[in-house]
C-alpha positions in Angstrom: 26.2 3.1 16.1 30.0 1.3 17.2 28.5 -1.7 15.7 27.3 -0.9 12.5 30.4 1.0 11.9 31.9 -2.3 12.6 29.9 -4.3 10.5 30.0 -1.7 7.3 33.7 -1.7 7.7 34.2 -5.5 7.7 31.8 -5.9 5.0 34.4 -3.2 2.7 37.7 -4.6 3.8 35.7 -8.2 2.9 35.4 -6.6 -1.1 39.0 -5.2 -1.1 38.5 -1.6 0.3 42.0 -2.4 2.5 43.8 0.6 4.0 42.9 3.5 2.6 45.2 7.0 3.2 42.5 9.3 2.3 39.1 10.3 1.8 37.5 12.4 -0.7 33.8 13.8 -0.9 32.8 14.9 -3.8 29.8 17.6 -4.2 27.4 18.7 -6.6 28.6 18.7 -10.5 32.1 17.7 -9.2 32.1 13.9 -10.3 35.0 14.0 -12.9 37.6 13.7 -10.1 36.8 9.6 -10.7 38.4 9.8 -14.2 41.6 10.4 -13.2 41.3 7.3 -10.3 42.6 4.2 -11.0 39.4 2.7 -9.7 40.0 -1.1 -8.2 36.9 -1.3 -6.3 33.3 0.5 -6.3 30.1 0.1 -4.7 26.9 1.4 -4.7 25.6 3.1 -1.6 22.6 0.7 -1.3 24.7 -2.4 -1.6 26.8 -1.5 1.5 25.0 -2.4 5.0 23.7 0.7 7.0 24.7 2.9 4.4 21.9 6.0 3.2 21.1 6.0 0.2 21.6 8.8 -2.0 18.5 10.2 -3.6 19.7 13.4 -5.6 20.0 12.7 -9.2 23.1 14.5 -9.9 24.6 12.4 -6.5 25.6 9.6 -8.0 26.0 7.1 -4.7 28.8 5.2 -5.2 32.0 4.1 -2.7 35.0 4.1 -4.8 38.3 2.8 -3.3 41.5 3.1 -6.3 44.8 5.3 -6.6 45.7 8.4 -7.6 48.8 10.1 -7.6 50.6 6.8 -5.8 48.3 7.3 -2.9 45.2 5.1 -2.1 41.8 6.8 -1.6 38.0 5.8 -0.6 35.6 8.2 -2.4 32.4 9.0 -2.2 30.8 9.9 -5.4 27.5 12.2 -4.4 26.9 12.6 -0.5 23.8 12.8 1.8 22.2 16.0 3.3 19.6 16.8 5.7 17.4 18.1 2.8 16.7 14.6 2.2 15.0 13.2 5.3 18.2 11.8 6.4 19.9 12.3 10.4 22.9 14.5 10.9 23.9 10.8 12.0 23.2 9.4 8.7 24.8 12.4 6.8 28.0 11.9 8.8 27.9 8.0 8.9 30.7 7.5 5.8 33.3 9.7 7.5 33.4 7.3 10.2 33.6 4.3 8.0 36.4 5.9 6.0 38.2 7.1 9.8 37.5 2.9 10.5 38.7 2.0 7.4 42.1 4.0 7.8 42.0 7.4 6.1 44.3 9.8 7.3 43.1 12.9 5.7 39.5 13.9 4.7 39.2 16.3 1.6 35.7 17.9 1.2 34.2 19.7 -2.0 30.8 21.5 -2.5 28.6 23.8 -4.6 28.0 26.8 -3.0 26.9 30.7 -3.6 28.3 33.5 -3.2 27.9 35.6 -0.6 30.7 37.8 -1.0 30.5 39.5 -3.5 33.5 40.4 -4.2 33.9 36.7 -5.0 32.4 35.2 -8.7 30.9 32.4 -10.1 33.3 29.8 -11.3 35.8 30.4 -8.9 36.9 28.3 -5.8 37.2 29.3 -2.2 39.1 27.8 0.5 36.5 27.0 3.5 38.7 28.9 6.2 35.8 28.8 8.3 32.6 27.9 8.7 28.8 28.8 10.7 26.7 26.1 11.3 22.9 27.2 10.7 21.3 23.4 9.9 19.9 23.1 13.7 21.7 20.7 15.4 25.1 18.6 15.8 26.1 15.6 14.6 27.7 14.9 17.8 24.4 15.2 19.6 23.6 11.9 20.9 23.8 9.5 23.3 26.9 7.6 23.5 29.0 9.2 21.2 31.5 9.6 23.6 32.4 6.2 23.0 33.9 7.9 19.9 35.6 10.8 20.9 35.7 13.8 22.7 32.1 15.1 23.6 33.2 18.5 23.6 34.9 18.4 20.0 37.2 21.6 19.9 36.4 23.6 16.5 39.0 26.7 16.8 40.5 25.4 13.8 38.3 23.3 12.1 39.9 23.4 9.2 43.8 22.1 9.2 45.7 25.3 8.9 48.7 22.8 6.7 46.6 21.6 4.5 44.7 25.0 3.8 48.4 26.3 3.4 49.4 23.8 0.8 46.1 24.2 -1.3 46.8 28.4 -1.5 50.4 27.4 -2.8 49.4 25.2 -5.1 46.9 27.7 -6.4 49.6 30.3 -6.4 51.7 27.4 -8.7 49.0 27.3 -11.1 47.3 30.4 -11.4 44.3 29.7 -10.0 42.3 32.0 -8.3 41.1 30.7 -5.0 39.2 32.7 -3.0 39.7 31.8 0.8 36.3 32.7 3.2 33.3 31.3 5.6 30.5 29.0 4.6 27.4 28.4 5.9 25.8 25.9 5.9 21.7 25.5 5.8 19.5 23.1 5.4 17.7 23.6 2.4 16.4 22.4 -0.3 15.0 25.9 -0.9 17.5 28.5 -1.7 17.6 31.5 0.4 15.4 34.9 0.0 16.8 38.0 -0.5 16.7 38.8 3.4 18.3 35.5 4.2 21.3 36.6 2.0 21.4 39.9 3.7 21.7 38.2 7.1 24.1 35.6 5.9 26.2 38.4 5.2 26.0 40.1 8.1 26.6 37.6 10.0 29.9 37.0 8.4 29.6 34.3 5.7 31.5 34.7 2.6 28.9 31.3 0.5 26.0 29.6 1.6 25.6 25.8 1.0 23.9 22.9 2.5 26.1 20.4 3.4 29.7 20.3 4.5 29.5 21.0 7.9 28.4 18.1 9.5 31.1 15.8 7.8 34.0 18.6 8.7 32.4 18.5 12.9 32.8 14.5 12.8 36.2 14.8 11.2 37.4 16.7 13.9 35.7 14.8 16.6 37.6 11.8 15.1 41.0 14.2 15.0 41.1 13.6 11.3 43.0 16.6 9.1 40.1 18.0 7.1 40.0 20.7 4.3 37.3 21.9 1.8 37.1 23.8 -1.1 33.7 25.1 -2.4 32.9 26.2 -6.3 30.9 29.0 -6.0 28.1 28.4 -8.8 26.3 31.4 -8.7 26.1 35.3 -7.0 23.8 35.9 -4.3 23.2 39.9 -4.5 19.9 40.1 -2.4 19.7 43.9 -4.5 20.0 41.8 -7.9 18.4 38.0 -7.2 17.7 36.1 -9.7 15.4 32.9 -10.2 17.7 30.0 -9.6 18.5 27.8 -12.6 19.8 24.4 -11.2 21.2 23.6 -14.6 22.9 26.5 -14.7 24.3 25.6 -10.9 25.4 22.3 -12.3 27.0 23.5 -15.7 28.8 26.5 -13.4 30.4 23.7 -10.9 31.5 21.5 -14.2 33.2 24.3 -15.6 35.3 25.2 -12.3 35.8 21.5 -11.9 39.4 21.3 -14.1 40.9 23.2 -11.3 39.3 21.9 -8.3 40.6 18.4 -10.0 44.2 19.7 -10.2 44.1 21.4 -7.1 43.3 17.8 -5.2 45.3 16.0 -7.5 48.7 18.4 -6.8 47.5 18.2 -2.6 47.3 14.2 -3.0 50.6 14.3 -4.5 52.1 16.2 -1.1 50.3 14.6 1.3 
């Protein structure tokens, strides 16, 4: 893997991806942050050596390099998921490449369903902790110790200082930012009523199909990371309606301006 990471990094550096300060992963329906960035370079994933290719129609599949709030950023417009048939090493490969390029902070966004029924769709949730239900670890491979500590500490996987800044920014801008535990499942099927009840019992406030692998790898690399979910639906097992993916994408888009404001103000302060 080290050889692949070096090859990909050299390719990107040769095309102008020089010393980004911050890495950003944009989740489902959350691509409009791109409009706030002064784009210097962009490359489709399928043109980058050793990169997976996004297969989900609402994930664009571009790596973007540019400036926002006077900071240099590298942005994943579209991410990879286990449910697309990738391995956990594939899903997290871009995080390792962004780290090799030089990022000092990783910001992650996603769309998720609200398990905590005190949370409402359209709100944002700051991820304070997580539960990995994806059946594996992105660190479970031979030679992982060459890239970082095999037994990575996860007592505080989300950077406390960055989270405190996000909460302060939300308060100053009257953004209703919930805080809770994110459970990551494989998907792509949505949960049954019994599964939603189970998730609530084990302490989840929201559920989605991403983010946790990237966060585990960020911790493996000692890379400070923060993540925010857009809550796109309310998962009440006693009143469960059939899922409408178009509605989920629309809800993510509706909440996106608040997410963009949070990220921009945070980037300004980093």
